[in-house]
C-alpha positions in Angstrom: 4.3 -3.4 6.9 7.8 -3.6 6.4 7.4 -7.0 4.3 5.3 -5.3 1.8 8.4 -4.0 0.0 10.7 -7.1 0.0 7.6 -8.9 -1.3 6.5 -6.9 -4.0 10.2 -6.6 -5.3 10.6 -10.5 -4.6 7.8 -11.6 -6.8 9.4 -8.5 -9.2 12.5 -10.7 -9.3 10.7 -14.0 -10.2 10.7 -12.4 -14.0 14.7 -12.9 -13.7 16.1 -15.4 -15.8 19.6 -15.9 -13.2 19.1 -18.9 -10.9 20.3 -17.0 -7.7 17.8 -14.0 -8.3 15.2 -16.5 -8.3 16.0 -17.9 -5.2 16.4 -14.4 -3.7 12.9 -13.7 -4.9 11.5 -16.6 -3.8 13.0 -16.6 -0.4 11.2 -12.6 0.0 8.0 -14.1 -0.4 8.5 -17.1 1.5 9.5 -14.7 4.0 6.7 -12.2 4.2 4.4 -15.2 4.2 5.8 -16.7 7.3 6.6 -13.3 9.1 2.5 -12.7 8.5 1.1 -15.4 11.2 3.3 -13.8 14.3 2.8 -10.5 12.8 -0.9 -10.1 13.8 -1.3 -7.1 10.9 -4.8 -7.2 9.7 -3.8 -4.5 7.5 -0.7 -6.1 6.3 -2.5 -9.3 5.5 -5.2 -7.6 3.3 -2.2 -5.7 1.7 -0.5 -8.9 0.9 -3.1 -10.5 -0.3 -4.1 -7.8 -2.4 -0.2 -7.6 -3.7 0.1 -11.5 -4.6 -3.4 -11.3 -6.3 -2.4 -8.6 -8.6 0.9 -10.4 -9.0 -0.9 -13.2 -10.4 -3.1 -11.4 -12.2 -0.7 -9.8 -14.0 -0.1 -13.2 -16.3 -3.8 -13.7 -16.6 -4.7 -10.1 -17.8 -1.5 -10.0 -20.5 -3.2 -12.7 -22.3 -7.2 -11.4 -21.7 -8.1 -14.3 -19.7 -11.4 -13.6 -17.9 -10.9 -17.2 -16.3 -7.3 -16.7 -15.7 -8.0 -13.4 -13.8 -11.0 -15.1 -11.2 -8.4 -18.1 -10.5 -5.4 -15.1 -9.6 -7.8 -13.7 -7.4 -9.2 -17.1 -5.6 -5.2 -18.3 -5.9 -4.2 -14.8 -4.1 -7.1 -15.8 -1.3 -6.0 -19.1 -1.2 -2.6 -18.8 0.0 -3.0 -16.3 2.5 -6.0 -18.2 4.1 -3.7 -21.0 3.7 -1.2 -19.3 6.2 -3.3 -17.8 8.1 -4.9 -21.7 9.2 -1.3 -22.4 10.4 -1.1 -23.0 14.1 1.4 -19.6 14.5 -1.6 -17.5 13.1 -3.8 -18.5 16.0 -3.5 -15.4 17.8 -4.0 -13.4 14.2 -7.3 -15.3 13.6 -8.4 -14.9 16.9 -8.4 -10.9 16.6 -9.8 -11.3 13.2 -12.6 -13.0 14.2 -13.0 -10.1 17.2 -12.7 -7.2 14.6 -15.3 -8.6 12.5 -18.0 -9.4 15.0 -17.1 -6.1 17.2 -18.9 -3.3 16.3 -15.6 -0.9 15.4 -14.6 -3.0 12.4 -12.1 -0.2 11.6 -10.5 -0.5 15.1 -11.0 3.3 15.7 -9.9 4.9 12.1 -13.0 6.1 11.6 -13.3 7.8 14.9 -9.6 9.3 14.3 -11.0 10.2 10.9 -14.0 12.3 12.4 -11.8 14.2 14.8 -9.7 14.9 11.3 -12.9 16.0 9.9 -13.3 18.1 13.0 -10.5 20.4 12.4 -8.9 20.2 9.3 -10.3 23.3 8.1 -8.6 25.4 10.6 -5.6 24.7 8.0 -7.1 23.6 4.9 -4.7 24.4 2.2 -1.3 23.2 3.5 -1.8 22.1 6.8 -0.2 22.4 10.3 3.4 20.3 9.2 5.2 17.2 9.2 4.5 14.7 12.3 1.8 17.4 13.6 -1.2 15.5 13.4 -1.1 14.4 17.0 -1.2 17.9 18.7 -3.3 19.2 16.1 -6.1 16.2 16.2 -5.6 16.4 19.9 -9.0 15.8 22.2 -8.5 19.5 23.5 -8.4 20.8 19.8 -11.3 18.9 19.1 -13.9 19.9 21.9 -12.8 23.5 20.7 -13.7 23.0 17.1 -16.7 21.0 18.2 -18.1 23.5 20.6 -17.3 26.2 17.9 -20.1 24.5 16.3 -22.7 23.7 18.9 -21.6 20.0 19.1 -20.4 17.9 21.8 -17.0 15.5 22.1 -18.6 12.3 22.2 -15.8 9.5 23.0 -17.9 6.8 21.0 -17.5 9.2 18.1 -14.3 10.9 18.3 -10.8 9.5 19.1 -7.3 10.6 19.4 -4.0 9.1 18.3 -0.7 10.4 17.1 -0.8 9.7 13.7 -4.2 9.1 11.2 -3.9 5.3 10.5 -4.3 5.8 7.1 -2.5 7.7 4.6 -5.1 10.3 3.9 -6.8 11.2 7.2 -2.9 12.2 8.1 -2.1 14.0 4.6 -5.4 15.7 5.2 -4.2 17.1 8.6 -0.2 17.9 8.2 -0.4 18.6 4.3 -3.9 19.9 3.7 -5.7 19.7 0.6 -2.5 20.1 -1.3 -0.8 17.2 0.2 -3.9 14.7 -0.4 -4.2 15.9 -3.9 -0.4 15.6 -4.2 -0.2 12.2 -3.2 -3.4 10.7 -4.8 -1.4 11.9 -8.0 1.4 10.4 -7.2 0.1 6.8 -6.9 -1.8 7.7 -10.0 1.3 8.3 -11.8 3.1 5.3 -10.4 0.2 3.2 -12.0 0.4 4.8 -15.2 4.3 4.7 -15.3 4.5 1.0 -15.1 1.4 -0.2 -15.7 1.6 -0.3 -19.5 5.1 -2.0 -19.2 3.9 -4.5 -17.1 0.6 -5.4 -19.0 2.5 -5.2 -22.6 1.9 -7.9 -24.4 5.0 -7.6 -26.0 8.3 -9.0 -26.0 10.3 -7.5 -23.3 13.5 -8.2 -21.4 12.5 -10.0 -18.2 15.0 -7.7 -16.4 12.9 -4.5 -17.7 9.6 -6.3 -16.8 10.7 -7.4 -13.4 11.7 -4.1 -12.2 8.3 -2.7 -13.7 6.2 -5.4 -11.8 8.3 -4.6 -8.9 8.0 -1.2 -8.8 3.9 -1.7 -9.6 3.5 -4.2 -6.8 5.1 -1.4 -4.3 2.5 0.5 -5.3 -0.1 -1.2 -4.9 1.0 -2.1 -1.3 1.2 2.0 -0.9 -2.4 2.3 -2.0 -4.2 -1.0 0.2 -2.2 -0.6 2.7 -2.7 3.4 2.6 -6.0 2.7 3.7 -5.2 1.4 7.4 -2.1 3.2 7.7 0.5 5.9 6.7 2.5 3.9 4.2 4.5 6.4 2.2 5.0 8.8 5.3 7.5 6.1 7.1 10.7 5.0 6.9 9.3 1.5 4.7 7.0 4.1 2.4 10.6 5.9 1.7 12.6 2.8 1.2 9.5 1.7 -1.5 9.7 5.4 -3.3 13.8 5.4 -3.5 13.1 2.2 -4.8 10.4 3.1 -8.2 12.5 6.3 -8.3 15.7 4.1 -9.3 13.2 1.6 -11.0 11.7 4.8 -13.1 15.2 6.0 -13.9 16.7 2.7 -15.1 13.4 2.3 -17.2 13.6 5.7 -18.9 17.2 5.1 -19.7 16.3 2.0 -21.3 13.9 3.7 -23.6 11.3 2.6 -21.9 9.2 5.8 -21.0 8.6 8.8 -22.3 9.2 9.8 -25.8 11.9 7.2 -26.5 9.2 4.2 -25.5 9.9 0.8 -27.2 13.4 1.5 -28.2 15.4 -2.0 -28.1 17.8 -3.0 -25.5 20.9 -1.0 -25.4 23.2 -3.1 -23.6 
């Protein structure tokens, strides 16, 4: 998970013209792919595949090439698939096979969600507070809530963990419906702000487009990895949000956002 932000920013850096920046971007991409095999992170593997696929697709979509888009999707899968076929990825392949063939393909995340849904209505609007998921969804609390509804606690259906292993599941408990709506809206705004710059067919400054691509890919990582982890609620998520904030300020100052969008390069 910690490599997703460097991967996204590295892919954005590949738009730059300076050779040293291109080398740094390539190093970030290669380092991420090299770290994947021993990481044994299936969520990370899925997210890296998604980020690479979106990055490659940007080029095709800007030219309205459906064939290019299909090639981009296949290329993203082939790149990660090739990495997973290397000897260091043997344990990750074993884990992937075990997960697919098991009855619990989501590694308990569905059970954690069930526990959260059993108690979320106790504090439905603003939740129970930061880092409170563990005690708020403890087995004792869930049992009590189920018994109040005439239900029994089944370990095959409910499972306790100290966080939701899902961005929205954790938000539902710790920040309630307000948190779920706001984090979803924030992700939507990330896409709404950066996607038009990324897909613009106008001649953009490479730095402007590269920064927008990096910020967009960070948001892609947040959204995809958020299905299996808490992303924006931990330190690497905060680092990604800090980058997005800086990228937004830069692009706004360049006149590419808001009412001044479309202005030429000022420096």
